[in-house]
C-alpha positions, 0 to 999 in steps of 0.5 A: 490489456496489461494491468497498471501496476499501482502502489498504495500509501497507508498509515494505519489499518489500510481500509481503502487499500483492502478495498483496492486489493479486493477490487484488483482480484477481478480480472476486469479491474484495470490495476494490480496492487504491487506495493504498499508504503507506510510511514508507520512500521506497525501499521496493521495494513502492512501485514494484510498486504504481505499476507496477499503477496504484495511488497511493502516498504516503510518510510519513517516520516520522523527521519525527515526535518519536516513534513514537507521534506518527507 
């Protein structure tokens, strides 16, 4: 069965993301973490994701008029 391609949203260390990445290393886990998105360019979790070969993206929430617009 093909794995679900999943993205993870983080704003800091990404402790939940790290757990998901570890779980996804099990061949029986139904998802592959393929993208990590953060609203903070300096989020330490981004470096962790990159070190594991996972694509990263930053969307700066301060560039939006409001949190709702973000």
